C-alpha positions as CSV (number, residue, x, y, z in Angstrom):
1,M,91.8,65.9,31.6
2,N,93.3,69.1,30.3
3,T,95.5,70.4,32.9
4,W,95.7,74.0,31.4
5,L,92.0,74.4,31.1
6,V,91.5,73.2,34.5
7,A,93.9,75.4,35.7
8,A,92.3,78.3,33.7
9,T,89.0,77.6,35.4
10,W,90.3,77.9,38.8
11,I,92.4,81.3,38.1
12,G,89.3,82.7,35.9
13,L,87.1,82.2,39.1
14,A,89.7,83.9,41.1
15,L,89.9,86.5,38.7
16,A,85.9,87.2,38.7
17,A,86.0,87.2,42.6
18,G,88.5,89.9,42.6
19,L,86.6,91.5,40.0
20,I,83.5,91.4,42.0
21,S,85.5,92.2,45.4
22,V,86.8,95.3,43.6
23,R,83.1,96.4,42.7
24,T,81.2,95.7,46.0
25,G,84.0,96.2,48.4
26,I,83.6,92.8,50.3
27,S,86.7,91.2,51.2
28,V,88.3,89.1,48.2
29,A,88.7,86.0,50.5
30,M,84.6,86.2,51.1
31,V,83.9,86.4,47.4
32,E,86.6,83.5,46.6
33,I,84.9,81.0,49.1
34,M,81.4,82.5,47.7
35,V,82.5,81.8,44.2
36,G,84.0,78.1,45.0
37,V,80.4,77.3,46.5
38,I,78.8,78.3,43.0
39,G,81.7,76.5,41.4
40,G,81.3,73.3,43.3
41,N,77.4,72.9,43.0
42,Y,76.9,74.3,39.7
43,L,79.8,74.5,37.5
44,G,81.2,70.7,38.5
45,L,84.7,72.3,40.0
46,E,86.6,69.4,41.5
47,V,89.8,69.3,43.3
48,N,92.7,67.0,42.1
49,T,96.3,66.4,43.8
50,W,97.9,69.5,42.5
51,V,94.9,71.9,43.6
52,N,95.0,70.4,47.0
53,F,98.7,71.2,47.2
54,L,98.6,74.8,46.2
55,A,95.4,75.3,48.3
56,G,97.2,73.7,51.4
57,L,100.6,75.8,50.4
58,G,98.6,78.9,50.6
59,A,97.1,78.0,54.0
60,I,100.6,77.5,55.4
61,V,102.0,80.6,53.9
62,L,98.9,82.9,54.7
63,T,99.2,81.6,58.2
64,F,103.0,82.3,58.4
65,L,102.4,85.9,56.9
66,A,99.6,86.5,59.8
67,G,102.4,85.6,62.1
68,A,104.9,87.5,60.8
69,E,102.8,90.7,60.7
70,V,102.2,90.6,64.6
71,D,104.7,93.1,66.2
72,P,106.3,91.6,69.0
73,A,106.5,95.0,70.8
74,V,102.5,95.2,70.9
75,L,102.3,91.6,71.4
76,K,104.5,92.0,74.5
77,S,103.0,95.3,75.8
78,K,99.7,94.2,74.9
79,F,100.0,90.8,76.2
80,K,97.0,90.6,78.6
81,E,94.7,91.7,76.1
82,S,95.6,89.3,73.4
83,V,95.8,86.3,75.5
84,S,92.6,87.4,77.7
85,L,90.7,87.5,74.3
86,G,92.3,84.3,72.8
87,V,91.6,82.2,75.5
88,V,88.1,83.3,76.1
89,G,87.4,82.8,72.2
90,F,88.2,79.6,72.6
91,L,87.1,78.1,75.5
92,F,83.7,79.6,75.2
93,P,82.5,78.2,71.9
94,F,84.4,75.0,72.1
95,L,82.2,74.1,75.6
96,G,78.9,75.5,73.9
97,A,79.4,73.6,70.6
98,F,80.7,70.3,72.4
99,A,77.3,70.8,75.1
100,Y,74.6,71.1,72.2
101,T,76.1,68.5,70.1
102,Y,76.5,65.9,72.6
103,Y,73.5,66.8,75.2
104,V,70.9,68.1,72.7
105,A,71.8,67.1,69.1
106,G,72.7,63.3,70.1
107,W,76.2,63.4,68.5
108,N,78.6,60.7,70.3
109,L,81.8,61.9,72.2
110,Q,84.2,62.0,69.5
111,A,82.0,63.7,67.2
112,A,81.0,66.3,69.6
113,Q,84.8,66.8,70.5
114,I,85.3,67.5,66.9
115,A,82.3,69.9,66.8
116,G,83.7,71.9,69.9
117,I,87.1,72.1,68.0
118,A,85.9,72.8,64.8
119,L,83.6,75.5,66.2
120,S,86.0,77.3,68.7
121,T,88.2,78.4,65.7
122,T,88.9,82.0,64.5
123,S,90.2,82.3,60.9
124,V,93.7,83.8,60.9
125,A,93.3,83.5,56.9
126,I,90.5,85.7,56.6
127,V,91.5,88.0,59.5
128,Y,94.7,88.5,58.2
129,A,93.5,89.0,54.2
130,V,90.9,91.5,55.6
131,M,93.5,93.3,57.7
132,V,96.0,93.6,54.8
133,E,93.2,95.0,52.3
134,T,91.9,97.5,55.2
135,R,95.6,98.1,56.3
136,L,94.3,97.7,59.8
137,N,97.5,95.3,60.3
138,E,99.4,98.2,60.5
139,T,97.6,99.5,63.4
140,E,97.7,98.4,67.2
141,L,94.1,97.3,67.3
142,G,95.0,95.2,64.3
143,Q,98.2,93.5,65.9
144,I,96.2,92.8,68.8
145,I,93.3,91.1,67.0
146,L,96.0,89.0,65.1
147,A,97.8,88.1,68.2
148,A,94.4,87.0,69.8
149,C,93.4,84.9,66.7
150,F,97.0,83.0,67.3
151,I,96.0,82.6,70.8
152,N,92.5,81.3,70.2
153,D,93.8,78.9,67.4
154,L,96.8,77.4,69.3
155,G,94.2,76.7,71.9
156,T,92.0,74.8,69.2
157,V,95.2,73.0,67.5
158,L,96.5,72.1,71.3
159,A,92.8,70.8,72.2
160,L,92.9,68.6,68.8
161,G,96.2,67.2,69.5
162,I,95.4,66.6,73.1
163,L,92.4,64.4,72.3
164,F,93.2,62.8,69.3
165,A,96.9,63.0,68.2
166,N,99.2,59.9,67.9
167,Y,101.6,59.9,71.0
168,D,104.8,58.0,69.5
169,Y,108.1,59.2,68.2
170,W,106.8,61.2,65.2
171,M,105.4,63.5,68.0
172,L,108.7,63.8,69.8
173,V,110.3,64.3,66.4
174,F,107.9,67.0,65.6
175,I,107.9,68.7,68.6
176,A,112.2,68.6,68.7
177,A,112.3,70.0,65.2
178,T,110.0,72.8,65.9
179,A,112.0,74.0,69.0
180,V,114.9,73.8,67.2
181,V,113.8,75.6,64.3
182,L,112.2,78.2,66.2
183,F,115.3,78.6,68.3
184,L,117.7,78.8,65.5
185,M,116.0,80.9,62.4
186,P,115.6,84.0,64.1
187,K,119.2,83.9,64.9
188,I,120.5,82.8,61.5
189,T,118.0,84.4,59.3
190,P,119.3,88.1,59.2
191,A,122.7,86.7,58.4
192,F,121.3,84.5,55.6
193,Q,119.4,87.6,54.5
194,E,122.6,89.8,54.3
195,R,124.6,87.3,52.5
196,F,121.9,85.7,50.1
197,G,119.2,88.0,49.8
198,R,118.0,90.3,47.2
199,Q,119.0,88.2,44.5
200,V,117.0,87.4,41.1
201,S,116.5,83.8,42.2
202,Q,114.7,84.8,45.3
203,I,116.9,82.6,47.5
204,E,115.5,84.0,51.0
205,V,111.9,82.9,49.9
206,K,113.3,79.5,49.3
207,Y,114.8,79.2,52.4
208,V,111.3,80.3,54.4
209,L,109.5,77.8,52.2
210,F,112.0,75.0,52.8
211,A,111.3,75.4,56.4
212,L,107.7,75.9,56.0
213,L,107.5,72.7,54.2
214,L,109.7,71.0,56.3
215,L,107.8,71.4,59.6
216,G,104.5,71.0,57.8
217,G,105.8,67.4,56.7
218,L,106.8,66.8,60.3
219,A,103.3,67.7,61.5
220,G,101.6,65.5,59.4
221,K,103.6,62.6,60.5
222,A,102.8,63.7,63.9
223,N,99.0,63.6,63.2
224,S,99.1,67.5,63.7
225,E,98.6,70.2,61.2
226,A,101.0,72.3,59.1
227,V,99.4,75.6,60.1
228,L,100.6,75.1,63.6
229,P,104.2,75.3,63.0
230,A,103.8,78.2,60.2
231,Y,102.2,80.5,62.5
232,L,104.7,79.9,65.3
233,L,107.8,80.3,62.6
234,G,105.9,83.4,61.6
235,L,105.6,84.9,65.1
236,A,109.4,83.7,65.8
237,L,110.4,85.7,62.7
238,A,108.3,88.7,63.2
239,G,111.1,91.1,64.3
240,F,113.2,90.4,61.3
241,F,110.1,91.0,58.9
242,Q,109.7,94.4,60.7
243,R,112.7,95.3,59.3
244,E,112.5,93.3,55.9
245,K,109.4,95.1,54.9
246,E,110.2,94.5,51.3
247,L,110.7,90.8,51.3
248,L,107.5,90.7,53.4
249,Q,105.8,92.3,50.8
250,R,107.1,90.1,48.2
251,M,105.8,86.9,49.7
252,R,102.5,88.5,50.2
253,A,102.1,89.6,46.6
254,A,103.1,85.8,45.8
255,A,100.6,84.5,48.1
256,F,97.4,86.7,47.6
257,A,98.1,86.4,43.7
258,F,98.3,82.8,43.1
259,L,98.1,80.4,46.3
260,T,95.4,81.9,48.8
261,P,92.7,81.5,45.6
262,F,92.9,77.9,45.6
263,Y,92.5,77.7,49.2
264,F,89.5,80.0,49.4
265,L,88.1,78.6,46.5
266,K,88.5,75.2,47.6
267,A,86.9,76.1,50.9
268,G,83.6,76.7,49.1
269,L,83.6,73.7,47.3
270,Y,82.9,71.6,50.4
271,V,79.5,72.9,50.8
272,S,77.0,71.1,49.3
273,L,73.7,72.8,48.9
274,P,71.2,70.0,49.2
275,A,72.9,68.7,52.6
276,V,72.9,72.5,53.7
277,V,69.0,72.8,52.6
278,G,68.6,69.5,54.7
279,S,70.2,70.6,57.6
280,F,69.5,74.0,57.5
281,G,67.8,74.2,61.2
282,L,70.7,72.6,63.0
283,I,73.1,74.6,60.8
284,L,71.3,77.7,62.0
285,I,71.5,76.9,65.6
286,L,75.3,75.9,65.6
287,L,76.3,79.0,63.8
288,M,74.2,80.8,66.5
289,V,76.1,78.9,69.4
290,K,79.1,79.6,68.3
291,M,78.4,83.4,67.6
292,V,76.3,83.7,70.8
293,S,79.2,82.3,72.8
294,K,81.9,84.3,71.3
295,F,80.1,87.3,72.0
296,V,79.3,86.2,75.6
297,G,83.1,85.7,76.1
298,I,84.6,88.6,73.8
299,W,82.6,91.6,74.2
300,P,82.6,92.1,78.0
301,L,86.5,92.0,77.8
302,T,86.5,94.7,75.1
303,R,84.5,96.9,77.2
304,L,86.9,96.1,80.3
305,F,90.0,97.2,78.2
306,R,87.7,100.1,77.3
307,Y,87.5,100.0,73.5
308,K,85.3,102.1,71.7
309,H,82.0,100.6,70.9
310,R,82.8,100.4,67.2
311,E,86.3,98.6,67.8
312,G,84.9,96.4,70.4
313,M,82.3,95.2,67.9
314,Y,84.9,95.0,65.1
315,T,87.0,93.1,67.4
316,T,84.0,90.7,68.4
317,L,83.1,89.8,64.9
318,L,86.2,89.1,63.4
319,M,87.1,86.9,66.4
320,C,83.7,84.9,65.6
321,T,85.3,84.0,62.0
322,G,86.3,80.7,61.4
323,L,87.8,78.7,58.4
324,T,91.3,77.3,58.2
325,F,91.2,75.4,61.5
326,G,87.5,74.9,61.3
327,T,87.4,73.0,57.9
328,I,91.3,71.4,59.2
329,S,89.1,69.7,62.0
330,S,86.2,68.9,60.0
331,L,88.2,67.1,57.4
332,F,90.4,65.5,60.6
333,G,87.2,64.2,62.1
334,L,85.9,62.7,58.7
335,S,89.1,60.9,57.6
336,H,89.7,59.4,60.9
337,H,85.8,58.1,61.0
338,Y,85.1,60.5,64.2
339,I,82.2,62.1,62.3
340,D,80.0,60.8,59.1
341,Q,79.3,62.7,55.9
342,Q,76.4,64.4,57.2
343,Q,78.0,66.1,60.2
344,Y,81.2,67.0,58.1
345,T,78.8,68.8,55.7
346,I,77.1,70.6,58.9
347,L,80.3,71.4,60.5
348,V,82.0,72.9,57.3
349,T,78.9,74.8,56.3
350,V,78.7,76.3,59.9
351,V,82.3,77.2,59.5
352,I,82.4,78.9,56.1
353,A,79.5,80.7,57.3
354,S,81.0,81.9,60.2
355,G,83.8,83.1,58.0
356,V,81.4,84.9,55.8
357,I,78.6,86.7,57.8
358,P,80.6,88.1,60.8
359,T,83.3,89.4,58.2
360,I,80.6,91.4,56.1
361,I,78.9,92.6,59.0
362,A,82.0,94.3,60.6
363,Q,83.4,95.4,57.2
364,A,80.3,97.1,56.4
365,F,79.1,98.5,59.8
366,F,82.1,98.4,62.2
367,R,85.3,99.0,60.3
368,P,87.5,101.3,62.1
369,R,88.5,104.3,60.2
370,V,92.3,104.2,59.3
371,Q,94.2,107.2,58.2
372,A,97.4,107.6,57.1
373,A,100.0,109.6,59.3
374,E,101.8,112.6,58.2
375,A,104.8,110.7,57.9
376,G,103.3,108.7,55.2
377,D,103.9,104.9,55.9
378,V,102.7,104.5,59.5
379,V,98.8,104.3,59.6
380,S,96.4,105.0,62.8
381,I,92.9,104.7,63.6
382,S,90.9,107.7,63.9
383,E,90.0,108.6,67.1
384,R,91.9,105.7,68.3
385,H,93.4,104.2,71.8
386,P,91.3,101.1,71.6
387,V,92.7,100.0,74.9
388,P,93.9,101.8,77.7
389,E,97.8,103.5,77.8
390,E,100.2,101.7,80.3
């Protein structure tokens, strides 16, 4: 195997996805997933050790950046909205997907639990990528959506941990290490940046990557997932990154240019088109179960919080997405023999479809109009105030 030609193939597909995204206006993350489906089914594209590593690191860094983008002031002032949307966004599809697969589709208890977990997710990776492309990450609405996605996926990971994690000393080590890092890094990082930052060697970036990889490794030992501490660490350092926009921009550029394409292309490889055709009916039903249960839970809340129609629909549709934790949960179930290959294909296809379809609809028909304020750097939503002033 010629490593350089394999790498050129992956980067070439990422380049093609980027060009298509520019020409069509569709989010590059969505296009990369669809290109990955084509690559896996028609071009013989396969994953290997280094692709798995880069894709995994891309998911970790992207999830970290999503947490770092959440404005602590907005999260605090809009805590009620963020938590309500996140909890309902997790609970309704979890119960709906579990009930359908267990009582109607006839899956066993553990397989139905995996289905409920996999389809309860939102996609922090997709939502964050879309937010950055549209600059909604700099608005109050975007901050609330990102925070709600965090609460939603936190519920997903906690459910996976409670139902399936190994309760041994590694779990205690992971929890203790995460607590220590989350407590110390917000206090240490500003001084570290002042002393060692802004060097050609990018020491501050290596410092963050070390913490992410360390916690990710301990999460793996505890039978948890590396993206959970990544998001928590990003949220813990969000105040620091509000002041260090340049550092955030450098990390974002590196992630989007090199790491995240491997993650999104790899996600597309999980879809086997023949298996999709054979299980199309169940895939369509589970996709509807996820989206309808999300709408039933989230849309009324957007009306309760007095969102405008466009912003309420946009929020609901983005909360319907799934990818990172959905594929992780499905792969967890397959590797631990809780689900079989056919069930895995069904779940991953539903997860990826839920990442693509609601996002395209949201971007095409309900994307809020974002305009620059007179100051230049701050952006706002036209006719904003998606939630009542407090």
